[in-house]
TORZA-817808 format. One record per residue (C-alpha): residue number from 1; z, x, y. Coordinates in steps of 0.05 Angstrom, whole numbers, plus 5000, padded with zeros to 4 digits. Layout:
BEGIN
pt pos NUM | w Z | u X | v Y
...
# end
This chain:
BEGIN
pt pos 1 | w 1250 | u 2416 | v 1623
pt pos 2 | w 1324 | u 2403 | v 1641
pt pos 3 | w 1356 | u 2431 | v 1695
pt pos 4 | w 1431 | u 2430 | v 1703
pt pos 5 | w 1465 | u 2425 | v 1773
pt pos 6 | w 1517 | u 2448 | v 1796
pt pos 7 | w 1553 | u 2395 | v 1849
pt pos 8 | w 1595 | u 2450 | v 1889
pt pos 9 | w 1642 | u 2458 | v 1958
pt pos 10 | w 1695 | u 2500 | v 1948
pt pos 11 | w 1728 | u 2454 | v 2007
pt pos 12 | w 1737 | u 2381 | v 2004
pt pos 13 | w 1728 | u 2316 | v 2032
pt pos 14 | w 1640 | u 2336 | v 2037
pt pos 15 | w 1618 | u 2281 | v 1993
pt pos 16 | w 1620 | u 2314 | v 1933
pt pos 17 | w 1640 | u 2268 | v 1880
pt pos 18 | w 1601 | u 2219 | v 1929
pt pos 19 | w 1542 | u 2256 | v 1905
pt pos 20 | w 1557 | u 2268 | v 1845
pt pos 21 | w 1550 | u 2195 | v 1825
pt pos 22 | w 1500 | u 2178 | v 1874
pt pos 23 | w 1454 | u 2222 | v 1859
pt pos 24 | w 1457 | u 2218 | v 1789
pt pos 25 | w 1449 | u 2138 | v 1790
pt pos 26 | w 1382 | u 2145 | v 1836
pt pos 27 | w 1350 | u 2201 | v 1788
pt pos 28 | w 1360 | u 2145 | v 1746
pt pos 29 | w 1342 | u 2088 | v 1780
pt pos 30 | w 1272 | u 2135 | v 1786
pt pos 31 | w 1270 | u 2136 | v 1709
pt pos 32 | w 1297 | u 2206 | v 1690
pt pos 33 | w 1354 | u 2210 | v 1634
pt pos 34 | w 1417 | u 2239 | v 1669
pt pos 35 | w 1480 | u 2260 | v 1647
pt pos 36 | w 1522 | u 2262 | v 1686
pt pos 37 | w 1594 | u 2313 | v 1676
pt pos 38 | w 1654 | u 2307 | v 1704
pt pos 39 | w 1696 | u 2365 | v 1715
pt pos 40 | w 1741 | u 2364 | v 1766
pt pos 41 | w 1826 | u 2348 | v 1731
pt pos 42 | w 1821 | u 2289 | v 1801
pt pos 43 | w 1778 | u 2240 | v 1748
pt pos 44 | w 1745 | u 2214 | v 1814
pt pos 45 | w 1664 | u 2214 | v 1785
pt pos 46 | w 1685 | u 2183 | v 1720
pt pos 47 | w 1719 | u 2131 | v 1764
pt pos 48 | w 1667 | u 2124 | v 1803
pt pos 49 | w 1624 | u 2104 | v 1746
pt pos 50 | w 1676 | u 2061 | v 1718
pt pos 51 | w 1700 | u 2099 | v 1672
pt pos 52 | w 1784 | u 2119 | v 1645
pt pos 53 | w 1787 | u 2182 | v 1667
pt pos 54 | w 1875 | u 2174 | v 1632
pt pos 55 | w 1838 | u 2150 | v 1555
pt pos 56 | w 1765 | u 2181 | v 1546
pt pos 57 | w 1740 | u 2165 | v 1476
pt pos 58 | w 1734 | u 2248 | v 1472
pt pos 59 | w 1778 | u 2285 | v 1526
pt pos 60 | w 1720 | u 2349 | v 1551
pt pos 61 | w 1783 | u 2378 | v 1549
pt pos 62 | w 1774 | u 2370 | v 1492
pt pos 63 | w 1705 | u 2401 | v 1477
pt pos 64 | w 1718 | u 2461 | v 1526
pt pos 65 | w 1774 | u 2492 | v 1485
pt pos 66 | w 1738 | u 2469 | v 1415
pt pos 67 | w 1772 | u 2421 | v 1389
pt pos 68 | w 1725 | u 2364 | v 1392
pt pos 69 | w 1643 | u 2363 | v 1390
pt pos 70 | w 1603 | u 2352 | v 1452
pt pos 71 | w 1556 | u 2292 | v 1422
pt pos 72 | w 1631 | u 2260 | v 1405
pt pos 73 | w 1645 | u 2260 | v 1485
pt pos 74 | w 1587 | u 2228 | v 1512
pt pos 75 | w 1586 | u 2153 | v 1545
pt pos 76 | w 1540 | u 2102 | v 1569
pt pos 77 | w 1556 | u 2063 | v 1619
pt pos 78 | w 1543 | u 1994 | v 1614
pt pos 79 | w 1530 | u 1979 | v 1681
pt pos 80 | w 1488 | u 2039 | v 1711
pt pos 81 | w 1461 | u 2053 | v 1644
pt pos 82 | w 1478 | u 2129 | v 1656
pt pos 83 | w 1516 | u 2180 | v 1597
pt pos 84 | w 1574 | u 2204 | v 1624
pt pos 85 | w 1624 | u 2266 | v 1603
pt pos 86 | w 1702 | u 2242 | v 1645
pt pos 87 | w 1743 | u 2286 | v 1668
pt pos 88 | w 1815 | u 2278 | v 1684
pt pos 89 | w 1888 | u 2297 | v 1685
pt pos 90 | w 1864 | u 2332 | v 1621
pt pos 91 | w 1827 | u 2384 | v 1651
pt pos 92 | w 1883 | u 2415 | v 1680
pt pos 93 | w 1914 | u 2440 | v 1613
pt pos 94 | w 1856 | u 2457 | v 1600
pt pos 95 | w 1842 | u 2513 | v 1647
pt pos 96 | w 1907 | u 2527 | v 1632
pt pos 97 | w 1880 | u 2541 | v 1553
pt pos 98 | w 1833 | u 2574 | v 1574
pt pos 99 | w 1853 | u 2634 | v 1608
pt pos 100 | w 1882 | u 2662 | v 1536
pt pos 101 | w 1808 | u 2635 | v 1503
pt pos 102 | w 1748 | u 2692 | v 1484
pt pos 103 | w 1683 | u 2669 | v 1519
pt pos 104 | w 1732 | u 2618 | v 1568
pt pos 105 | w 1683 | u 2622 | v 1629
pt pos 106 | w 1615 | u 2598 | v 1566
pt pos 107 | w 1654 | u 2536 | v 1544
pt pos 108 | w 1615 | u 2486 | v 1589
pt pos 109 | w 1540 | u 2531 | v 1574
pt pos 110 | w 1567 | u 2526 | v 1497
pt pos 111 | w 1570 | u 2454 | v 1497
pt pos 112 | w 1517 | u 2430 | v 1551
pt pos 113 | w 1467 | u 2481 | v 1508
pt pos 114 | w 1474 | u 2424 | v 1448
pt pos 115 | w 1454 | u 2370 | v 1483
pt pos 116 | w 1424 | u 2387 | v 1550
pt pos 117 | w 1338 | u 2377 | v 1527
pt pos 118 | w 1373 | u 2300 | v 1514
pt pos 119 | w 1372 | u 2297 | v 1577
pt pos 120 | w 1324 | u 2313 | v 1639
pt pos 121 | w 1376 | u 2328 | v 1699
pt pos 122 | w 1461 | u 2347 | v 1683
pt pos 123 | w 1495 | u 2336 | v 1743
pt pos 124 | w 1557 | u 2366 | v 1738
pt pos 125 | w 1613 | u 2350 | v 1796
pt pos 126 | w 1661 | u 2406 | v 1803
pt pos 127 | w 1730 | u 2414 | v 1828
pt pos 128 | w 1746 | u 2430 | v 1899
pt pos 129 | w 1765 | u 2501 | v 1897
pt pos 130 | w 1751 | u 2562 | v 1858
pt pos 131 | w 1783 | u 2548 | v 1788
pt pos 132 | w 1765 | u 2573 | v 1712
pt pos 133 | w 1737 | u 2496 | v 1711
pt pos 134 | w 1683 | u 2510 | v 1768
pt pos 135 | w 1664 | u 2581 | v 1748
pt pos 136 | w 1647 | u 2539 | v 1676
pt pos 137 | w 1609 | u 2498 | v 1719
pt pos 138 | w 1575 | u 2554 | v 1754
pt pos 139 | w 1555 | u 2588 | v 1701
pt pos 140 | w 1525 | u 2531 | v 1653
pt pos 141 | w 1492 | u 2511 | v 1717
pt pos 142 | w 1418 | u 2523 | v 1733
pt pos 143 | w 1424 | u 2514 | v 1812
pt pos 144 | w 1477 | u 2503 | v 1860
pt pos 145 | w 1479 | u 2436 | v 1903
pt pos 146 | w 1520 | u 2445 | v 1958
pt pos 147 | w 1544 | u 2379 | v 2000
pt pos 148 | w 1573 | u 2392 | v 2073
pt pos 149 | w 1593 | u 2366 | v 2139
pt pos 150 | w 1560 | u 2388 | v 2206
pt pos 151 | w 1627 | u 2400 | v 2223
pt pos 152 | w 1656 | u 2465 | v 2258
pt pos 153 | w 1692 | u 2506 | v 2204
pt pos 154 | w 1625 | u 2488 | v 2148
pt pos 155 | w 1590 | u 2550 | v 2167
pt pos 156 | w 1662 | u 2588 | v 2151
pt pos 157 | w 1665 | u 2556 | v 2079
pt pos 158 | w 1600 | u 2552 | v 2057
pt pos 159 | w 1598 | u 2629 | v 2061
pt pos 160 | w 1648 | u 2633 | v 2015
pt pos 161 | w 1623 | u 2600 | v 1972
pt pos 162 | w 1547 | u 2643 | v 1970
pt pos 163 | w 1601 | u 2689 | v 1961
pt pos 164 | w 1624 | u 2654 | v 1900
pt pos 165 | w 1555 | u 2655 | v 1878
pt pos 166 | w 1537 | u 2712 | v 1890
pt pos 167 | w 1592 | u 2737 | v 1847
pt pos 168 | w 1585 | u 2704 | v 1787
pt pos 169 | w 1507 | u 2718 | v 1794
pt pos 170 | w 1520 | u 2785 | v 1779
pt pos 171 | w 1585 | u 2776 | v 1735
pt pos 172 | w 1554 | u 2719 | v 1685
pt pos 173 | w 1493 | u 2690 | v 1712
pt pos 174 | w 1431 | u 2714 | v 1738
pt pos 175 | w 1387 | u 2655 | v 1748
pt pos 176 | w 1440 | u 2622 | v 1781
pt pos 177 | w 1405 | u 2601 | v 1849
pt pos 178 | w 1425 | u 2541 | v 1909
pt pos 179 | w 1375 | u 2480 | v 1896
pt pos 180 | w 1381 | u 2463 | v 1960
pt pos 181 | w 1444 | u 2450 | v 2013
pt pos 182 | w 1451 | u 2375 | v 2029
pt pos 183 | w 1484 | u 2344 | v 2107
pt pos 184 | w 1523 | u 2283 | v 2092
pt pos 185 | w 1575 | u 2238 | v 2134
pt pos 186 | w 1518 | u 2258 | v 2177
pt pos 187 | w 1517 | u 2220 | v 2255
pt pos 188 | w 1456 | u 2251 | v 2285
pt pos 189 | w 1489 | u 2222 | v 2359
pt pos 190 | w 1546 | u 2278 | v 2352
pt pos 191 | w 1523 | u 2330 | v 2394
pt pos 192 | w 1569 | u 2383 | v 2341
pt pos 193 | w 1531 | u 2358 | v 2285
pt pos 194 | w 1465 | u 2366 | v 2316
pt pos 195 | w 1483 | u 2434 | v 2329
pt pos 196 | w 1515 | u 2457 | v 2261
pt pos 197 | w 1457 | u 2420 | v 2221
pt pos 198 | w 1404 | u 2469 | v 2272
pt pos 199 | w 1447 | u 2527 | v 2242
pt pos 200 | w 1437 | u 2512 | v 2185
pt pos 201 | w 1358 | u 2494 | v 2188
pt pos 202 | w 1355 | u 2557 | v 2223
pt pos 203 | w 1396 | u 2600 | v 2167
pt pos 204 | w 1368 | u 2569 | v 2105
pt pos 205 | w 1313 | u 2530 | v 2128
pt pos 206 | w 1268 | u 2498 | v 2060
pt pos 207 | w 1332 | u 2497 | v 2033
pt pos 208 | w 1362 | u 2449 | v 2068
pt pos 209 | w 1347 | u 2386 | v 2053
pt pos 210 | w 1298 | u 2340 | v 2090
pt pos 211 | w 1341 | u 2282 | v 2071
pt pos 212 | w 1417 | u 2271 | v 2101
pt pos 213 | w 1470 | u 2221 | v 2083
pt pos 214 | w 1485 | u 2178 | v 2143
pt pos 215 | w 1561 | u 2163 | v 2148
pt pos 216 | w 1560 | u 2075 | v 2112
pt pos 217 | w 1621 | u 2034 | v 2104
pt pos 218 | w 1579 | u 2010 | v 2032
pt pos 219 | w 1587 | u 2085 | v 1996
pt pos 220 | w 1660 | u 2090 | v 2004
pt pos 221 | w 1672 | u 2024 | v 1982
pt pos 222 | w 1631 | u 2025 | v 1918
pt pos 223 | w 1691 | u 2083 | v 1875
pt pos 224 | w 1739 | u 2023 | v 1873
pt pos 225 | w 1695 | u 1975 | v 1850
pt pos 226 | w 1679 | u 2020 | v 1792
pt pos 227 | w 1601 | u 2037 | v 1817
pt pos 228 | w 1547 | u 2079 | v 1851
pt pos 229 | w 1531 | u 2047 | v 1928
pt pos 230 | w 1459 | u 2033 | v 1886
pt pos 231 | w 1498 | u 1974 | v 1839
pt pos 232 | w 1537 | u 1961 | v 1889
pt pos 233 | w 1490 | u 1949 | v 1955
pt pos 234 | w 1423 | u 1970 | v 1928
pt pos 235 | w 1404 | u 1953 | v 2010
pt pos 236 | w 1452 | u 2000 | v 2033
pt pos 237 | w 1434 | u 2061 | v 2080
pt pos 238 | w 1480 | u 2099 | v 2029
pt pos 239 | w 1443 | u 2084 | v 1981
pt pos 240 | w 1375 | u 2091 | v 2009
pt pos 241 | w 1389 | u 2155 | v 2034
pt pos 242 | w 1405 | u 2186 | v 1944
pt pos 243 | w 1342 | u 2142 | v 1929
pt pos 244 | w 1309 | u 2193 | v 1993
pt pos 245 | w 1345 | u 2251 | v 1965
pt pos 246 | w 1322 | u 2241 | v 1887
pt pos 247 | w 1253 | u 2237 | v 1905
pt pos 248 | w 1271 | u 2302 | v 1955
pt pos 249 | w 1299 | u 2339 | v 1887
pt pos 250 | w 1243 | u 2314 | v 1829
pt pos 251 | w 1184 | u 2326 | v 1883
pt pos 252 | w 1214 | u 2399 | v 1902
pt pos 253 | w 1215 | u 2402 | v 1825
pt pos 254 | w 1139 | u 2384 | v 1812
pt pos 255 | w 1121 | u 2440 | v 1871
pt pos 256 | w 1165 | u 2500 | v 1837
pt pos 257 | w 1130 | u 2481 | v 1772
pt pos 258 | w 1063 | u 2483 | v 1797
pt pos 259 | w 1075 | u 2549 | v 1832
pt pos 260 | w 1106 | u 2582 | v 1782
# end
């Protein structure tokens, strides 16, 4: 059964898009079929895998407002062989249009229902804010992956996101849950990073992934080449960390199936 995962954090600059792109590439590398959906008007996930965010064959915005079929919006990325639905500036206009439509918060869920079973994983890169696009992603998702830096304001931003998830769960998606918290740009030499990491583990326990993503130059360079780190430098610490995350996620999914 396919899993739809929203990668979300209302705080920007925490590695959300980096995680979406590199997790999708890593899951594909370990023989899982993946659809990456870029719900961010900035379109960084799209450019990070080599898509033209300004001129997609069929825009996600048109799918959301009902002017196009989701099948036509899926692109196959030659270098990575990932399937993707690109995002971009048109999503800003779509968000405004959605506000006047019926069932506006269910538009992405309805679109993905037609294709999700073609994939093992659907990864949704959310905008770094709470808007109708983020709401659509959370309503469509089975679970939320939360990337976060281990820094001073991290727990405050996390509390706001958890409240948002609880609101979506009570209003529109009762099965939504947090699949994991991912420590990004992690430097174990930093006392603050270690302290925040310890607090996360005390509060969220096994919800915190064992894998932590290190600060890594190759991860930062890869998007400028339109490639995930795994394709840019497969031996880099960043690429290996996301492979480890993919493996950990698959193991956790398998253990949940056994428990069920």
